[in-house]
N, C-alpha and C positions, 0 to 999 in steps of 0.2 A: 401601566401598573405590574412591577418585573418580577418575574414571577420564576423561581428556580424549580419548582414540582414537576416532576415528568407525570405525563398523563396515567391513568390505570394501563392502555395499552403498550403504552413504554414501561411501565413497568415489569409488564408480562413478561414482554421483550428479551428485557434487562434477565428476567428472571432464569428463562428459557433459556439462553444464550450461556447465561454464567454456569447451571447446571448441567448443558453440555458439555461447558470448557472441563468442569470439575472431572467430571463421570467417563468421557470418552475421551478430550484430548490431553490431558494433565495427564492420564496414568502413561499413556504409550510417547510422548513427548521425548525421553532419552532414548526410544526405540527407533524414532524417523529424524534423531539429532544422527544417528549413523548409517540405517540405513537407505534414506531418500520418502521420496513420494508417497504419499499416505493416503494410499488408494480410499480405504475402508472409511477412514473418518470424510472424506469431500462425499462417500456416496451416502455416509451417515447426516450429513450435514444437508445434504441436498433433498434427503428425503423427507425433513424435520423443517424444509421451507428457509433456511440463512444459508441461504447462497445465490446469488447472481438476483438481491432484496430490489434492487434499481430498477429492474426492467418493468414496463408498467403494465398494468394487471390485461392490458387488450393480448398481449401476447405472451401470457402466462404465468407474469412475474406479480411480485407484490406491489411494486412501484411503491418501495419504502421512503424518503426522503431523508438529507445527509444525516440530521443529526441521528436518526434511527439506527441509521449504518453507524454512524459512529459508538451507538450504544453496542452494539454488537459485539465490533470488534475489538474494544477495548477488553467485555470478558473471552473474547478469543486469544487476544495477545497474553493474556494475564496467565494462561496455560503453555501457549509455545509459539512465541512469533512465527519462527517456522510453518510451522504447520495453518496460522490465520493467513500466511499467506499466497499459500497453496490455494486460497479458499475465496479469498475476498482481492484476489488479483484480478478476476472476470470484472469486475466492478470500476477498475482504469479502463480495461481492455474494450468493454461495450460502453461506456461513456461515449465514444464521440462517435457510435452508429446510433445510439440513444437521441444523442441533442444533435448530431449532424445528418443524419441518412434519412434517405425519403422513405415514406412511407411504405415505398416494396423494396429497401432494403431490411428496413425492420423487419418487415413480416418475413421475405427471404432466407435471414439469420437468426432473430432473437427467438424465436420459435423452440430452434433446438437447445438452446439454454435453459429453457424452463421443461425440458421432455427426457435430459438427458444431465448427468455432470460433466457434459462437457468444459472442455478448459478454452482460454481464448489469450493473448496473447496485445500486447501494443508495443510497437518494435519500433525505437527511437534513439535507445543509445548507439551508440559505436565505438571503436575503439578511439578515434580520434573527432566524436561528440559526443559530448554529455548534458551541461548545461548550456552549451554554444551550439544550440541545434541549429547555428547559421552555417554551421563547420559539416551538417550530414554530405555524405558522400556516395548513398545510394542513389542512383539515378533514376529517373524513369521518362520514357522516349515515347510518346506519341508514334501509334504505325495501325489508320485505318479505323478500327474498330473496338482497339486492344491497346494496352499500355506496354512495354518490356520493363522491366525491374531488373537491377545488377545492380550487387553489393552487400555489403554483408553487417547485421544488427550482432551489435553483443551485446552480453548479458542479460537476456531477456528472460525475465522467472516464465518460467511453465512452459519454457516454448517444446520440450521436447515431447510432449503429454494434449499439446494445444493443436485443437481441428482447425484453427484460423487465427489469423493474423492480422492488427490494423495495424500500416506500414507507410513510415512517411520517409518520402525521397523527394529528388531535386530534380525539377526537370532545366535548370541552369545554376551549377553550384557559384558564379561568379552574383548571382543575385542573393546569394546568402537567406536568411528570414523570408524573402519575399520569393521568393523562386520553389516552396515547397508543397509538398500535395500528400493527401492523406486517400491511402487505397486498404479495403477491404482486400486478404489476401484467405483462400481455400488451402490449409494443409498439402491438399491432393493436385494442386495447378504441378504442371512439368515446371521444373529447373529449382524448384525449394528443394533445402534438406536441411537439419537440424548437425552443427557442428558437436565438438564433443562436450561434456559438461565441464564446469566452473567448476573448480573444490575453492570452498569457499571460507573464510574464518568462523563465521556464524549464517545463521536463517537455511542449516541445511538441509529442512526437512522439502524446500522451496526447490526445484531442480533448474539449477540455471545453463544457459545455453547460448552460440552462436546463430542465428537462423541465415540461410548463405540464401540469396536468390542469385541464379546464373540463367538470366534472358527469361525470368519468369512472364508469363503473355499474361494478362488480368486483362478486363474487357471492362470498357468503359464507362457501364452500368455500374461498377462498385468504385467511380470514384464519387471519394465522400467528400459532400460538396461540394465549392469551385475550384478549379484549377488557382494552385498558386493561392490557395488558403490555410494552406496545411498548416501556418504556422499558429492561427488564429485556431483552426482545432485543436492543436496540441495543448497551446496554452491553456485553453477553456477547459481542456480536462482535466488537466493538472491543478487547475487550481481546483476544482471537486478535488481532487485525489489527495489534495495537500492534506485536507483534513481528517483523510483516511489515516495515513500516514500520522497525522498528530493523534489520533486513537493508537493508533498502535504503541505509539510512545506513552501513552496511562495506561494502558496495561502491561509493557513490561514494568513501570515507577511503580501501581500499583503490587505486582506481585513481588518486585525485590520490597517497598515496605515490608507488608503481609510474611513475610521470610524474615526478614532479619526483626524483625519485631516476635515473632514467634519463636527463636533461635534465642534472642537477647535473653529469653526469660527462663531457659531449657539449660543453658550453657552458663556455669559458676565456675569465680574464680576469685580467690581470695574470700572464700567463705561465702560467697550470694552469686543471684546472679547480674550476669555482666550484664543485664538492659538497667539494676538499678545504681551502675557508675556515670554519675555527668557527661561523659563525655560520650558514651554512645547512645543517651539521652539524647544529644544535641546532635547528631545523625538522626537519629529518628524524625526528630522533630523536623529539623530541615527536609528529609526523603515524603513527612507530609502534609507541611505547609505546598514546600515546589508540587504537589500531583494536585491539591485544590488550587492550586493558580489556573496551572495550566489545564486542567479538566474543563474550567468555567470559559476559560478564551477560548477550546477545543468547540465546546458548546455553542461560545456565540459565533465561531465563524462559522457552522454548520447552522445553525435556527439562521442567521444572515443571509447565508446560501441557498436556503428555503425558502425566505420567503423576498426571495429572489431582488434584494438589498445587495450593496457592494460589497464587495468580502473578498478580495484582493489583501488587502492588506492584515486585515484578520487571519486568515489562511492559512499567509508566510510568518503570520507572528506566531499565531496557535503549533503548526507544524516545528517551526524554529525553538518554541519553548521546550514544548512536551516534547523534542525527541533529544533535547541536551537534559532535559531533569531525566528523563530513561536513562541515559550513560551515566550520569552522575549515580544516582540513584544505586544504578548496578554495581556501581564499584564500589558506592559505600556499603550496600549490604556485602560486600565479597570481604570487604573491610570487619565487618560486625561480625562476620565467620572464622574471619582470622585464616590459618591454614586451613581449614576446612575451609574453607570459601573456594580456594584456588583449586581444588579436586573435585573428578567428574561426577564423585557420591553422591556431591550434591546440590542444589538447585542452580547459585546463584554462579556458577562456571558457564554455562551455557545462556543463563540470562546477558550475562557482561558481553558475552561472545555475538549473540544475538544482537543486541542494543546500539551496537558501532555503525551498524549500513542502515540504520534509522536516520540518520544524519546526513546520510548523503541519498537516500530516495527521493526521488522526484525534486530534484534540485536540492542541492547540498545547502546547508545551511547557512552557510557562507552567501548563496545567489540571495538566499530568502530574505536575506538583512540586507541586500540589496536593492530589494524589492521594496519594502517598509521605507528604506531609506528617501528610494523614489517618489513613493503615495505620499510622505510626508511635507518634501519637498513643493511636491504637485495642489496639495491643498496649500499652500502661501501664495502660490502663485496665483492662485484661482480666485 
């Protein structure tokens, strides 16, 4: 029997996340859009247990499922996607350790993130490698009991504040995806440095920088999984976190609708609220129906993942739809506000800037459409 009701525990989780987002995040969102890293919010979210929620209970975490996390992320992102990204980037960065790490690796690293609000990064992207991970140029050379890493990672969220990095590097660039491995790299290892911050269109509360690896010695014990298994580790991690990005899209779309609806009933033209004009009502109706459709698809993808069912296709569908809806809804919200929507005094201007990168993060939506098509074709051949 199909049941769309959240459990009592999930309902309480949503209430807690929504309250925190409205009381703690939303009031300071403009501030950190200008000033950057929201340390105080990070600390408060950690103290409430709303950070590192996927870490298993044996290492001090909550061990929440993907659907539970998506519910929290939607509320946080509705208040500020940039701040939400700071808090939840660890879910991507630590996923490879949780899923592929040895017991010793988990015991060594995971408790650090449940004992204090530390940050980690997932260092995959480079200047010449994004969705095409086979183009990764950062190299890993084995020398005795350690590997030597050289290269530069680009567009890495939370890099300036992170204490740990999961780095994807190649043993042989000619092998493309088949030559990759994943490594746990501590930020205090000799030879690692953080490049200058990257100025971005939106998501400005999230610090983003290069990570430069110059003859960084990484112990063999810090290899995740087996050698040459980096591609599988990266793709498995993204298969999970693309649903989290979909939830970011839900948050933006939800906030866009709420703001546009409220403003449309306050703003008067020609003697009545603009929300009473059919042209505006059509925009609001489209925003509402698209949000509900994206939410149901995101929940389905998260549920399938939690149940251990194939979710590659559904996850890509959710990510592409939800983030496209976020961008479209943000643009429509600006249109509803008219000229006021274009100035920083009102929230929808920031919303539109923040929404754009969601169509790019964790694989561009064009790549996810290719994934969907590949899965469809595969189903016909089977």
